NUNU-713732 format. One record per residue (C-alpha): x, y, z. Coordinates in steps of 0.5 Angstrom, whole numbers, padded with zeros to 4 digits, always signed. Layout:
N
XYZ/...
END
This chain:
771
-0083+0089-0058/-0079+0084-0054/-0084+0078-0056/-0085+0080-0063/-0077+0080-0064/-0076+0074-0061/-0082+0070-0064/-0079+0073-0071/-0072+0071-0069/-0075+0064-0068/-0079+0063-0074/-0072+0065-0078/-0068+0060-0074/-0073+0054-0076/-0072+0055-0083/-0065+0054-0083/-0066+0047-0080/-0069+0045-0086/-0065+0040-0090/-0070+0041-0096/-0074+0048-0097/-0081+0047-0096/-0086+0049-0102/-0087+0057-0103/-0095+0055-0101/-0093+0054-0094/-0091+0061-0093/-0098+0063-0095/-0101+0058-0090/-0097+0061-0085/-0099+0068-0086/-0106+0066-0086/-0105+0063-0079/-0102+0069-0076/-0108+0073-0079/-0112+0068-0075/-0109+0069-0069/-0109+0076-0069/-0117+0076-0070/-0119+0070-0065/-0113+0070-0060/-0111+0077-0059/-0113+0078-0052/-0112+0071-0050/-0105+0070-0047/-0099+0073-0046/-0095+0070-0051/-0099+0072-0057/-0094+0077-0060/-0089+0071-0060/-0093+0066-0064/-0095+0071-0069/-0088+0074-0070/-0086+0067-0071/-0091+0065-0076/-0089+0071-0080/-0081+0070-0079/-0082+0063-0082/-0086+0066-0088/-0081+0072-0089/-0075+0067-0089/-0078+0062-0093/-0080+0067-0099/-0073+0070-0098/-0070+0063-0099/-0074+0061-0105/-0072+0068-0108/-0065+0066-0107/-0065+0059-0109/-0069+0062-0116/-0063+0066-0118/-0058+0060-0119/-0053+0058-0124/-0056+0052-0129/-0053+0046-0128/-0052+0045-0135/-0047+0051-0135/-0042+0049-0130/-0035+0048-0133/-0037+0051-0139/-0033+0057-0142/-0038+0063-0142/-0038+0070-0144/-0041+0074-0139/-0042+0082-0138/-0043+0085-0131/-0041+0090-0126/-0036+0089-0121/-0039+0089-0114/-0034+0088-0109/-0027+0092-0107/-0022+0087-0111/-0017+0083-0107/-0010+0083-0109/-0006+0077-0107/+0000+0073-0109/-0001+0071-0116/-0009+0072-0115/-0014+0077-0116/-0021+0076-0113/-0028+0080-0113/-0035+0079-0113/-0038+0080-0120/-0046+0081-0122/-0047+0078-0128/-0053+0081-0132/-0052+0078-0139/-0049+0071-0141/-0048+0069-0148/-0052+0063-0148/-0059+0060-0150/-0060+0057-0143/-0065+0061-0139/-0062+0064-0133/-0066+0068-0128/-0061+0075-0128/-0058+0078-0124/-0053+0073-0122/-0048+0075-0117/-0041+0070-0117/-0035+0070-0114/-0029+0070-0119/-0021+0069-0118/-0016+0071-0123/-0010+0067-0123/-0003+0070-0126/+0004+0068-0127/+0010+0072-0129/+0011+0079-0132/+0008+0077-0138/+0001+0076-0135/-0002+0083-0133/-0008+0084-0129/-0013+0089-0132/-0014+0095-0127/-0021+0093-0124/-0025+0097-0119/-0031+0097-0116/-0037+0099-0120/-0034+0098-0127/-0037+0094-0132/-0033+0089-0136/-0034+0083-0140/-0030+0077-0138/-0030+0069-0141/-0031+0065-0134/-0032+0058-0132/-0037+0057-0126/-0040+0052-0122/-0045+0052-0117/-0043+0054-0109/-0040+0048-0106/-0036+0047-0099/-0033+0041-0096/-0038+0037-0092/-0035+0035-0085/-0038+0035-0078/-0034+0041-0075/-0032+0045-0081/-0034+0052-0083/-0040+0052-0087/-0037+0056-0093/-0043+0054-0097/-0048+0058-0092/-0043+0064-0092/-0044+0064-0100/-0051+0063-0099/-0052+0069-0094/-0048+0074-0099/-0052+0072-0105/-0047+0068-0108/-0050+0064-0113/-0043+0061-0117/-0036+0061-0116/-0031+0061-0121/-0025+0064-0125/-0023+0068-0131/-0021+0064-0137/-0014+0067-0138/-0013+0066-0146/-0019+0071-0147/-0018+0078-0146/-0023+0082-0142/-0027+0088-0145/-0028+0094-0141/-0035+0097-0142/-0036+0103-0137/-0033+0106-0131/-0036+0106-0124/-0042+0111-0124/-0043+0116-0118/-0047+0111-0114/-0040+0108-0113/-0037+0114-0110/-0036+0112-0103/-0033+0105-0105/-0028+0109-0110/-0026+0113-0104/-0025+0107-0100/-0021+0104-0105/-0017+0110-0106/-0016+0110-0098/-0014+0103-0098/-0009+0104-0104/-0006+0110-0100/-0005+0106-0094/-0001+0101-0098/+0003+0106-0101/+0005+0110-0095/+0006+0103-0091/+0009+0099-0096/+0015+0096-0092/+0011+0096-0085/+0009+0090-0082/+0002+0092-0080/+0000+0095-0086/-0006+0090-0086/-0008+0092-0079/-0009+0099-0081/-0013+0098-0087/-0017+0094-0083/-0018+0099-0078/-0020+0105-0083/-0023+0102-0089/-0025+0095-0087/-0021+0091-0092/-0017+0085-0089/-0014+0081-0094/-0007+0084-0093/-0007+0081-0085/-0003+0075-0085/-0004+0068-0082/+0001+0070-0076/-0003+0076-0075/-0009+0072-0074/-0006+0067-0070/-0004+0073-0065/-0011+0076-0065/-0014+0069-0064/-0009+0068-0058/-0011+0074-0055/-0018+0075-0056/-0017+0081-0060/-0019+0079-0067/-0026+0083-0066/-0022+0090-0065/-0019+0089-0073/-0026+0088-0076/-0030+0095-0076/-0036+0094-0071/-0040+0097-0066/-0034+0099-0062/-0031+0103-0067/-0037+0106-0069/-0038+0108-0062/-0031+0111-0061/-0031+0115-0067/-0038+0118-0066/-0037+0119-0059/-0031+0123-0061/-0035+0127-0066/-0041+0128-0061/-0036+0131-0056/-0032+0136-0061/-0039+0138-0064/-0042+0140-0057/-0035+0143-0055/-0034+0148-0061/-0042+0149-0062/-0043+0152-0055/-0037+0157-0056/-0041+0160-0062/-0045+0166-0059/-0053+0165-0058/-0053+0159-0063/-0055+0154-0058/-0061+0159-0057/-0063+0158-0064/-0062+0150-0065/-0060+0146-0058/-0053+0144-0058/-0056+0137-0057/-0060+0137-0063/-0054+0139-0067/-0049+0134-0064/-0054+0129-0066/-0055+0131-0073/-0048+0131-0075/-0046+0125-0071/-0052+0121-0075/-0049+0124-0081/-0042+0122-0080/-0044+0115-0077/-0048+0113-0084/-0041+0116-0087/-0037+0112-0083/-0041+0105-0084/-0041+0106-0091/-0034+0107-0091/-0033+0100-0087/-0038+0097-0092/-0044+0096-0088/-0041+0090-0084/-0047+0086-0080/-0044+0089-0073/-0044+0096-0076/-0051+0095-0078/-0053+0093-0071/-0049+0099-0068/-0051+0104-0073/-0059+0102-0072/-0058+0103-0065/-0055+0109-0065/-0060+0112-0070/-0065+0110-0066/-0062+0114-0060/-0060+0120-0064/-0067+0120-0067/-0070+0120-0060/-0065+0126-0059/-0068+0130-0065/-0075+0129-0063/-0074+0130-0055/-0076+0124-0053/-0073+0118-0049/-0072+0111-0051/-0070+0105-0047/-0063+0102-0049/-0067+0095-0049/-0072+0098-0054/-0067+0100-0059/-0063+0094-0058/-0070+0090-0060/-0071+0095-0066/-0065+0094-0069/-0065+0087-0068/-0072+0086-0072/-0070+0091-0077/-0064+0087-0079/-0068+0080-0079/-0073+0083-0084/-0067+0086-0088/-0063+0080-0088/-0066+0074-0085/-0061+0069-0086/-0056+0074-0082/-0057+0068-0077/-0052+0064-0081/-0047+0069-0079/-0042+0068-0073/-0042+0076-0073/-0049+0076-0072/-0049+0072-0065/-0043+0075-0063/-0045+0082-0064/-0052+0082-0061/-0050+0077-0055/-0045+0082-0053/-0049+0088-0053/-0054+0084-0049/-0049+0082-0044/-0047+0089-0043/-0055+0091-0042/-0056+0085-0038/-0050+0086-0033/-0048+0093-0033/-0055+0097-0034/-0061+0097-0030/-0058+0097-0023/-0061+0101-0017/-0054+0104-0015/-0050+0107-0020/-0043+0105-0020/-0037+0109-0022/-0033+0110-0029/-0028+0105-0028/-0032+0100-0024/-0037+0100-0030/-0032+0099-0035/-0029+0093-0031/-0036+0090-0031/-0037+0091-0038/-0031+0088-0040/-0032+0082-0036/-0039+0081-0038/-0037+0081-0045/-0031+0077-0044/-0035+0071-0040/-0041+0072-0043/-0038+0070-0050/-0034+0064-0048/-0040+0059-0050/-0041+0063-0057/-0033+0063-0058/-0033+0055-0057/-0039+0054-0061/-0036+0058-0067/-0028+0058-0066/-0027+0052-0062/-0022+0056-0058/-0022+0062-0052/-0016+0065-0049/-0016+0066-0042/-0012+0072-0042/-0017+0076-0047/-0019+0080-0041/-0012+0083-0040/-0011+0084-0047/-0017+0088-0048/-0016+0092-0042/-0010+0095-0046/-0012+0094-0053/-0019+0097-0053/-0017+0104-0050/-0011+0104-0054/-0014+0103-0061/-0021+0106-0059/-0018+0113-0057/-0011+0113-0060/-0010+0109-0066/-0016+0109-0070/-0017+0116-0070/-0010+0117-0072/-0011+0112-0077/-0017+0115-0080/-0014+0122-0080/-0008+0120-0083/-0011+0116-0089/-0016+0122-0090/-0010+0127-0090/-0007+0123-0096/-0012+0126-0100/-0010+0133-0098/-0003+0133-0096/+0000+0126-0098/+0007+0128-0094/+0003+0129-0088/-0002+0124-0088/+0004+0119-0090/+0008+0121-0083/+0001+0121-0079/+0000+0114-0082/+0007+0112-0080/+0007+0114-0073/+0000+0110-0072/+0003+0104-0075/+0009+0105-0070/+0004+0106-0064/+0001+0100-0066/+0007+0096-0067/+0008+0097-0059/+0001+0095-0057/+0003+0089-0062/+0009+0087-0059/+0005+0086-0052/-0001+0082-0056/+0005+0077-0059/+0008+0076-0052/+0001+0074-0049/-0001+0070-0055/+0006+0066-0054/+0003+0063-0047/+0001+0056-0049/-0003+0055-0043/-0007+0061-0044/-0011+0058-0050/-0017+0053-0049/-0019+0049-0054/-0026+0045-0054/-0032+0044-0058/-0039+0045-0057/-0043+0039-0060/-0050+0038-0057/-0055+0044-0056/-0056+0043-0048/-0049+0044-0047/-0049+0051-0050/-0056+0053-0047/-0054+0050-0040/-0048+0055-0040/-0052+0061-0043/-0057+0060-0037/-0051+0060-0032/-0048+0066-0034/-0055+0070-0034/-0056+0068-0027/-0049+0069-0025/-0049+0076-0028/-0056+0078-0025/-0056+0083-0019/-0054+0082-0012/-0059+0079-0008/-0061+0073-0012/-0059+0067-0007/-0053+0063-0008/-0052+0066-0015/-0045+0064-0016/-0047+0057-0015/-0050+0058-0022/-0042+0057-0025/-0044+0049-0024/-0048+0050-0031/-0041+0052-0034/-0038+0046-0032/-0040+0042-0038/-0036+0047-0043/-0030+0044-0040/-0032+0037-0037/-0036+0034-0042/-0033+0029-0047/-0037+0026-0053/-0038+0019-0053/-0033+0014-0057/-0032+0007-0059/-0032+0001-0054/-0027-0004-0054/-0026-0008-0060/-0030-0003-0064/-0027+0001-0070/-0030+0008-0072/-0027+0010-0079/-0029+0017-0082/-0027+0019-0089/-0027+0026-0089/-0029+0031-0095/-0023+0035-0097/-0024+0035-0104/-0020+0032-0109/-0015+0028-0104/-0015+0024-0098/-0016+0025-0091/-0019+0019-0086/-0019+0018-0078/-0019+0011-0075/-0021+0011-0067/-0021+0005-0062/-0023+0006-0055/-0017+0009-0053/-0013+0011-0059/-0013+0015-0065/-0010+0014-0072/-0010+0019-0078/-0009+0016-0085/-0007+0022-0090/-0008+0029-0089/-0011+0032-0095/-0009+0037-0100/-0006+0044-0098/-0007+0048-0105/-0012+0054-0105/-0014+0051-0098/-0011+0047-0092/-0015+0041-0091/-0011+0040-0084/-0013+0046-0081/-0020+0047-0084/-0022+0040-0084/-0018+0035-0080/-0017+0039-0074/-0024+0042-0073/-0026+0034-0074/-0022+0032-0068/-0024+0037-0064/-0031+0036-0065/-0029+0029-0063/-0026+0031-0057/-0019+0028-0059/-0013+0032-0056/-0007+0028-0059/-0006+0023-0064/-0003+0016-0063/+0000+0015-0070/+0000+0019-0076/+0000+0015-0082/+0001+0018-0089/+0001+0014-0095/+0006+0017-0100/+0008+0024-0102/+0003+0027-0106/+0000+0034-0104/-0007+0031-0104/-0005+0026-0099/+0001+0030-0095/-0001+0037-0096/-0005+0038-0089/+0000+0034-0085/+0004+0041-0083/-0002+0044-0080/-0004+0038-0076/+0003+0037-0073/+0003+0044-0071/-0004+0044-0068/-0004+0037-0065/+0001+0033-0061/+0003+0026-0065/+0006+0021-0062/+0009+0017-0068/+0009+0019-0075/+0010+0013-0081/+0010+0014-0088/+0013+0012-0094/+0017+0018-0095/+0019+0020-0088/+0024+0025-0090/+0019+0030-0092/+0018+0030-0084/+0025+0033-0083/+0027+0035-0078/+0021+0031-0074/+0023+0024-0073/+0019+0019-0078/+0019+0012-0079/+0018+0008-0086/+0012+0004-0086/+0015-0003-0087/+0010-0009-0090/+0009-0014-0085/+0008-0010-0079/+0003-0011-0074/+0000-0008-0067/-0006-0008-0063/-0010-0003-0060/-0016-0004-0056/-0017-0011-0059/-0017-0008-0066/-0011-0011-0070/-0007-0007-0075/-0003-0009-0080/+0001-0006-0086/+0001-0010-0092/+0006-0006-0096/+0011-0004-0098/+0016-0008-0096/+0023-0005-0093/+0028-0008-0098/+0024-0006-0105/+0024+0000-0109/+0018+0004-0110/+0016+0011-0113/+0010+0015-0114/+0003+0012-0113/+0006+0005-0112/+0010+0007-0106/+0003+0008-0102/+0003+0005-0095/-0003-0001-0095/-0006-0001-0088/-0011-0007-0086/-0015-0006-0080/-0020-0011-0077/-0024-0014-0071/-0028-0020-0070/-0033-0019-0075/-0030-0013-0080/-0024-0011-0083/-0022-0004-0087/-0017-0004-0093/-0014+0003-0094/-0010+0003-0100/-0008+0010-0102/-0006+0011-0109/-0004+0005-0111/-0004+0003-0118/-0004-0004-0122/+0003-0005-0120/+0002-0005-0113/-0004-0009-0113/-0001-0015-0117/+0004-0015-0112/-0001-0015-0106/-0005-0021-0110/+0001-0025-0111/+0004-0023-0104/-0001-0023-0099/-0007-0026-0102/-0010-0029-0096/-0010-0022-0092/-0014-0018-0098/-0021-0020-0096/-0024-0014-0093/-0031-0012-0091/-0030-0004-0093/-0025-0002-0098/-0022+0005-0099/-0022+0005-0107/-0015+0006-0109/-0013+0012-0113/-0020+0016-0112/-0023+0011-0117/-0018+0012-0123/-0018+0007-0128/-0010+0006-0127/-0013+0002-0121/-0018-0003-0118/-0016-0008-0123/-0021-0014-0123/-0016-0019-0120/-0015-0015-0114/-0022-0013-0113/-0024-0021-0113/-0019-0022-0108/-0022-0016-0103/-0029-0017-0105/-0031-0011-0101/-0039-0010-0099/-0037-0003-0098/-0033+0001-0103/-0031+0008-0101/-0029+0014-0106/-0025+0020-0104/-0026+0025-0110/-0027+0032-0110/-0034+0035-0113/-0033+0036-0121/-0026+0035-0120/-0021+0036-0126/-0020+0028-0127/-0027+0026-0127/-0026+0021-0122/-0029+0016-0121/-0028+0013-0128/-0035+0010-0130/-0031+0003-0132/-0029+0003-0125/-0036+0004-0122/-0038-0001-0126/-0033-0006-0123/-0036-0005-0116/-0043-0005-0118/-0042-0012-0121/-0039-0014-0114/-0046-0011-0111/-0042-0007-0106/-0045-0001-0103/-0042+0005-0106/-0041+0012-0102/-0037+0018-0105/-0035+0024-0101/-0036+0029-0107/-0044+0027-0106/-0045+0024-0099/-0040+0029-0096/-0036+0026-0090/-0037+0018-0089/-0037+0015-0082/-0037+0008-0081/-0038+0004-0074/-0036-0003-0074/-0038-0007-0068/-0034-0013-0067/-0041-0017-0064/-0045-0016-0070/-0045-0016-0078/-0049-0010-0079/-0044-0004-0080/-0047+0003-0078/-0046+0008-0083/-0047+0016-0083/-0046+0021-0088/-0046+0028-0087/-0051+0029-0093/-0056+0025-0089/-0055+0028-0082/-0053+0035-0083/-0055+0037-0090/-0059+0044-0091/-0063+0047-0096/-0058+0052-0099/-0053+0046-0100/-0057+0043-0106/-0053+0042-0112/
END
């Protein structure tokens, strides 16, 4: 079974590395090859099941991928107002001025052919008391006026691939409900959604009972898996202590709950006279535990870690009912194979790897020893096996680990598992029967959680306990996992503790940077905004930080990119001007990373931090690379876009001109005032390609070979303007646009005229990112 499962997993993983999806005929050829293997090579070699399963896994994932891509929104319907009828298929999330839910569209009023159903993720924004939201519940059938677009995430090295997450969840489009059209309620939820209705009711009761209590979001997460009320500060505490897994219903929670149910069933059933003579107590306990486990998993929304734990549990309970004995490894591989068949692209989820790898390290590091250990020793060994075993994956997915997670989990796991979780479940269900008692029990639970939370908050404030890094190469990950396998091996293996050497690259390896005189310029994809990074041999400068509206570009894009580059501090943050799409991510960047100096045309916006005004005619040199601020001048009065700081960076062979949102007024000043300094190899196009900028006189003076546009995918301003594009085409400049290419990275070598250009689309593009 292990070889079959491993081969199937490898086959699925191969598909996820494709930039473009192979034709469906390839799947049938692979199935034919696997049949040939069965007939001709079955008894030839040990790894025969692995190769057959690999072909089958590849074929199955390819078929599923084609089916997912087949159900997509036609491009011609993007941005149009559509009248759509469908069913609400997720629990609505109510945030400040926003409602979000998934909607399964079964009909759109259009003549364009569509492959139904379409699952879309909708937002509804509302303002003031006059704009009332309808009461939307999961399972209800509605008709809405929608504006949709195909899924698109921000394409940057190191950033979270939100588009892959949408692909995994079968989301074919995202959009919003048009407010000026009244929604029409068609039908209430059917009995099929009874568990979801119960889940919504319990969540509502918890919010009412704990309305004025700070940890209401954590209680909801523990009981029903609804986590949208958890604040950013609470997430930071959980990440800082390595306890975020405790507030996402997983196999650990399922194990605690079914363990309690199994114990109580055995305890009471054994006291029923002669009952165990009719049906053995173990079978009764196994049957009731299995039913409750399925109910609890459904209540939690069948999250991936819960699916894995439920499948493993059901294998053992079935063995108990059939009076058979299954090995733990067999249950593990069976559950893994079932999930890969049911949802092959679960491999794109971090929770998939964290969940299964945690169980694998428990099985490998704790069980199967010749000499059984005592209870507390087994508990301790389990803790450090999981804690140390998941370090490489935590750095891979979250770029951060906590050295104090062992201490935090040592107290938090039993406190939540044995006390807080059972009380929270009991209190939430009690609100359905006796609301006063249920409310009192929930308040008691929240107070107990507050005591634990104070301890976790104290630990999270220890800055030395946090370690941040980025695994950029596969060999570092593989070496660390190999080292951990040897380290956790049974006693008797010679010098097994020396395997810790394999863990050193996690903490010592640094990516290669620029050489002396070399410039690395990275224009990041932050949607409709601007964020860029300039690297020399020993220095780093950030020019603008992107927006902070529906997402924070500083936290979601800039910080992960800098971590991926091995950059731990910034020598300068230069913000061109005060518009949100240029300065929005600055606060989170300053919070996450030390910055030596801040320069901007709006230094007051950084108060109470000290910032300098970007004065024209300012020059400095880093690592044989020259920097010059050309504009604005200190004594002149500027406002808005024309206050943008203009920075020129140059070495012996190349130069880059960064222009912010400067418009024709500022361009005319540059043409007349610093005429001899404008010529540049690379131009960051002013104002995202607006027709209010890129005047002909200015472009003739700059005469760029490469023009870089920083625009958002399907942005509302329709940048870049066609007239502006034609001007750059007449100059025969190579044009790159973040909306099309994702992040754009240029390497300017001082000893050659050739510029090395790398785009995210060229190197990291995957088939689910097709537009």
